[in-house]
C-alpha positions as CSV (number, residue, x, y, z in Angstrom):
1,M,-22.5,-34.7,-14.8
2,F,-18.8,-33.1,-13.8
3,N,-19.1,-29.3,-13.9
4,S,-16.1,-27.6,-13.6
5,R,-17.9,-24.0,-12.2
6,Q,-19.0,-25.5,-9.4
7,V,-15.7,-27.5,-8.5
8,A,-14.0,-24.3,-8.8
9,F,-16.4,-22.4,-7.0
10,T,-16.3,-24.4,-4.0
11,A,-12.5,-25.2,-3.9
12,V,-12.0,-21.3,-4.0
13,T,-14.1,-20.9,-1.2
14,L,-12.9,-23.5,1.1
15,A,-9.1,-22.2,0.0
16,V,-10.0,-18.7,1.4
17,S,-12.5,-19.6,3.9
18,L,-10.1,-22.3,5.6
19,G,-6.8,-20.1,5.3
20,T,-8.9,-17.1,6.7
21,S,-9.8,-19.4,10.0
22,Y,-6.5,-20.8,10.4
23,S,-4.9,-16.9,10.3
24,I,-7.3,-15.6,13.2
25,I,-7.1,-19.1,14.9
26,Y,-3.4,-19.1,14.9
27,G,-2.5,-15.1,14.6
28,T,-0.8,-15.5,11.6
29,Y,-2.0,-12.5,9.2
30,L,-0.5,-9.1,8.7
31,D,-2.2,-6.6,9.0
32,T,-1.7,-4.9,6.0
33,S,-3.6,-1.5,6.8
34,D,-1.5,-0.7,9.7
35,P,1.3,1.6,8.3
36,L,3.9,0.5,11.0
37,L,3.5,-2.7,9.7
38,A,2.8,-3.0,6.4
39,H,6.3,-2.1,4.8
40,L,8.2,-4.4,7.4
41,A,8.9,-8.4,6.7
42,H,6.1,-11.0,7.6
43,P,6.9,-11.7,11.6
44,L,7.0,-15.3,10.2
45,A,8.7,-14.3,7.6
46,K,12.1,-16.6,8.9
47,T,10.3,-19.5,9.7
48,D,7.8,-19.9,7.5
49,Y,9.1,-19.4,3.4
50,W,5.7,-18.4,2.2
51,A,5.3,-15.8,4.7
52,R,8.0,-13.9,2.8
53,K,7.1,-11.9,0.1
54,S,9.8,-12.4,-2.0
55,N,8.9,-16.6,-2.2
56,V,8.5,-17.9,-5.6
57,L,4.7,-17.8,-5.7
58,N,4.5,-13.8,-5.3
59,V,7.2,-13.0,-7.3
60,Y,6.8,-14.4,-10.6
61,F,3.1,-15.6,-10.3
62,I,0.5,-13.5,-7.9
63,K,2.2,-10.0,-9.1
64,K,1.8,-11.2,-12.6
65,A,-1.4,-13.2,-12.0
66,W,-4.0,-11.2,-15.0
67,G,-0.7,-11.5,-17.8
68,W,-0.7,-15.5,-16.7
69,T,-4.6,-15.8,-16.5
70,S,-4.6,-14.3,-19.7
71,A,-1.8,-16.4,-21.3
72,A,-3.8,-19.6,-19.9
73,F,-7.1,-18.5,-21.4
74,L,-5.5,-17.1,-25.1
75,L,-3.8,-20.4,-25.3
76,L,-7.1,-22.0,-24.6
77,W,-9.2,-20.3,-27.2
78,A,-6.5,-20.8,-29.8
79,T,-6.1,-24.5,-29.7
80,S,-10.1,-24.9,-29.1
81,N,-12.2,-26.3,-32.5
82,P,-13.2,-23.6,-34.5
83,A,-16.8,-23.8,-33.4
84,A,-15.8,-23.2,-30.1
85,R,-13.6,-19.7,-30.6
86,S,-16.2,-17.8,-30.4
87,L,-15.9,-13.8,-30.4
88,S,-18.1,-13.9,-26.7
89,R,-15.4,-15.9,-25.2
90,V,-13.3,-13.4,-26.1
91,V,-15.5,-10.5,-24.9
92,Q,-15.5,-12.7,-21.0
93,W,-12.0,-11.8,-21.2
94,L,-12.4,-8.4,-22.2
95,T,-14.9,-7.9,-19.3
96,A,-12.6,-9.7,-17.2
97,T,-9.7,-7.3,-18.0
98,A,-11.7,-4.0,-17.4
99,C,-12.9,-5.2,-14.3
100,W,-9.3,-6.1,-13.4
101,L,-8.5,-2.5,-14.5
102,T,-11.0,-1.0,-13.2
103,F,-10.6,-2.6,-9.9
104,T,-7.2,-2.0,-9.1
105,T,-5.6,0.6,-11.6
106,W,-8.2,2.8,-13.2
107,F,-11.6,4.0,-12.9
108,F,-12.1,8.0,-14.2
109,G,-9.2,8.7,-11.7
110,P,-8.5,6.3,-8.6
111,A,-8.9,2.4,-8.8
112,V,-12.4,1.4,-7.0
113,I,-9.8,-0.3,-4.5
114,D,-7.9,2.8,-3.9
115,R,-11.1,4.9,-3.5
116,V,-12.5,2.3,-0.5
117,I,-9.4,3.0,1.4
118,L,-9.8,6.3,0.8
119,A,-12.9,6.5,1.8
120,S,-12.3,4.5,4.8
121,G,-9.9,6.7,6.2
122,G,-6.9,6.3,4.5
123,E,-4.1,8.2,4.1
124,C,-1.1,8.4,2.1
125,F,2.4,7.4,4.0
126,V,6.2,7.5,3.3
127,P,8.2,4.7,5.7
128,L,11.6,6.1,6.1
129,P,14.8,4.1,6.2
130,S,14.6,4.7,10.3
131,G,11.6,2.8,10.1
132,E,9.8,6.5,10.6
133,L,6.7,7.4,9.0
134,I,5.6,11.1,7.3
135,T,2.1,11.9,5.7
136,I,2.4,12.9,2.5
137,P,-0.7,14.2,0.0
138,T,-2.8,11.7,-0.9
139,D,-2.1,12.7,-4.7
140,Y,1.8,10.9,-4.3
141,C,0.1,7.6,-3.8
142,L,-2.6,8.0,-6.7
143,T,0.4,9.0,-9.1
144,K,2.1,6.0,-7.4
145,S,5.2,8.9,-7.5
146,I,8.4,8.0,-6.1
147,V,9.5,10.8,-3.7
148,A,12.7,11.8,-2.7
149,P,14.7,14.8,-1.1
150,S,16.2,15.8,-4.1
151,S,13.0,15.7,-6.4
152,H,10.4,16.5,-3.7
153,P,12.0,19.1,-1.1
154,D,8.6,20.5,0.3
155,I,7.9,16.9,1.4
156,F,11.2,16.3,3.4
157,T,12.4,18.9,6.2
158,S,15.8,19.3,6.2
159,S,15.8,17.8,9.9
160,L,15.2,14.7,8.5
161,V,19.2,12.6,8.1
162,L,18.2,10.5,5.5
163,P,21.2,8.5,3.4
164,E,22.6,9.9,0.2
165,G,20.4,9.0,-2.8
166,W,17.4,7.5,-1.3
167,S,14.0,7.4,-2.3
168,G,10.8,6.0,-1.1
169,I,7.3,4.8,-2.4
170,P,4.7,6.2,-0.7
171,R,1.3,3.8,0.0
172,L,-2.2,4.2,1.0
173,R,-2.4,3.0,4.6
174,R,-4.7,3.1,7.3
175,G,-8.4,2.5,5.9
176,H,-9.5,-0.6,4.5
177,D,-7.4,-2.3,1.8
178,V,-9.5,-5.0,0.0
179,S,-7.2,-7.5,-0.7
180,G,-6.5,-7.0,-4.4
181,H,-4.4,-10.5,-4.8
182,I,-7.3,-12.6,-3.2
183,F,-9.8,-10.7,-5.6
184,L,-8.0,-11.4,-8.6
185,L,-7.2,-14.9,-7.6
186,T,-10.9,-15.8,-7.0
187,M,-11.6,-14.3,-10.3
188,S,-8.9,-16.0,-12.5
189,I,-10.0,-19.2,-10.7
190,L,-13.8,-19.2,-11.5
191,F,-13.0,-17.3,-15.0
192,L,-10.4,-20.4,-16.1
193,A,-13.0,-22.9,-14.7
194,D,-16.1,-21.3,-16.9
195,Q,-13.6,-21.3,-19.9
196,L,-11.9,-25.1,-19.3
197,S,-16.3,-26.2,-18.9
198,I,-16.2,-25.4,-22.6
199,S,-13.6,-27.8,-23.7
200,L,-14.3,-29.9,-21.3
201,R,-18.0,-30.6,-22.9
202,S,-17.1,-30.3,-26.5
203,G,-15.7,-33.7,-26.9
204,P,-12.4,-35.0,-28.8
205,T,-10.0,-32.3,-29.0
206,S,-6.3,-32.2,-30.7
207,I,-3.3,-33.0,-28.5
208,R,-2.2,-29.2,-28.7
209,H,-6.0,-28.3,-27.1
210,K,-5.6,-31.3,-24.5
211,V,-2.1,-29.6,-23.6
212,A,-4.4,-26.4,-22.8
213,I,-6.4,-27.9,-20.8
214,S,-3.4,-29.2,-19.2
215,A,-2.2,-25.9,-18.4
216,N,-5.4,-24.5,-17.5
217,I,-6.2,-26.8,-14.7
218,A,-2.3,-26.5,-13.6
219,L,-2.6,-22.7,-13.3
220,I,-5.8,-23.0,-11.4
221,G,-4.6,-25.3,-8.8
222,I,-1.0,-22.7,-8.7
223,W,-4.0,-20.1,-8.1
224,L,-6.1,-21.8,-5.2
225,F,-2.7,-22.2,-3.6
226,A,-1.7,-18.7,-3.9
227,S,-5.1,-18.0,-2.1
228,I,-4.4,-20.3,0.4
229,T,-1.0,-18.7,1.6
230,T,-2.5,-15.3,1.3
231,S,-5.2,-16.0,3.1
232,V,-2.9,-17.5,6.2
233,Y,-0.5,-14.8,6.3
234,F,-1.5,-11.2,5.0
235,H,-4.9,-8.8,5.2
236,S,-7.0,-8.9,8.2
237,P,-9.7,-11.5,7.7
238,F,-12.8,-8.9,6.5
239,E,-10.2,-7.6,3.9
240,K,-10.0,-11.3,2.5
241,L,-13.6,-11.5,2.8
242,T,-14.3,-8.6,0.6
243,G,-11.1,-9.4,-2.0
244,Y,-13.4,-12.4,-2.6
245,A,-16.5,-10.6,-2.7
246,L,-15.0,-8.5,-5.3
247,G,-13.9,-11.5,-7.3
248,L,-17.4,-13.2,-7.4
249,V,-18.5,-9.6,-8.8
250,G,-15.9,-9.4,-11.3
251,F,-16.4,-13.2,-12.6
252,A,-20.7,-12.2,-12.2
253,F,-19.9,-9.7,-15.0
254,T,-18.4,-11.8,-17.3
255,Q,-22.0,-14.2,-17.5
256,A,-24.2,-10.9,-18.1
257,S,-26.8,-12.9,-20.8
258,V,-25.5,-10.7,-23.6
259,F,-22.2,-13.0,-24.3
260,S,-24.8,-16.1,-23.9
């Protein structure tokens, strides 16, 4: 019998492993933990469209990945048969959302991913227009503050010549930068496939639900392709591996027996 969860697990595992292997063999990945490289365009950006941070997949889909995943799930749930429209499925989605927030946004202070960067030797940097980097207190990175000579004269010395009105966004670098994209894409693929398994075994469905199923399958396809491009062009191999592992952990939380 067709098992959408096993197929999704196999597909995302192959996407990340093959993409990462390609990036190692051909040297296509960009080490985003290196403060001298992270703020620059990818070396292959001029020849490889998917190596550009401005590509349509990154700007309109990956950066809003959990919003797309949530919309697809809610459409699937809302159009399901009444018997399949269970509260436990909503709790699973809320659990996955909590994992996303905990790992990437806030966990009683810094997010889990930020804590990993700091624990592995990360520092807070601001790239200047000249390409020079200055180190600033970690709090500016954790609060995602925008800094400028006018608002933070204590950070910028008088010897620095900066364009009028310039401001910079500090980033944590030099530690182990777990791939947040791979984490979220892995969890999203497995979560949507798990929810699709309910629809695929529930028998005859309405036209609206068939449309919702098609939309979810299409989004899983987009997420798989995004997993490949991210694995090929961004993050070090180990950072992609830990992102993938974190995605598995996030999905595992949604499968706790309390929801069954």
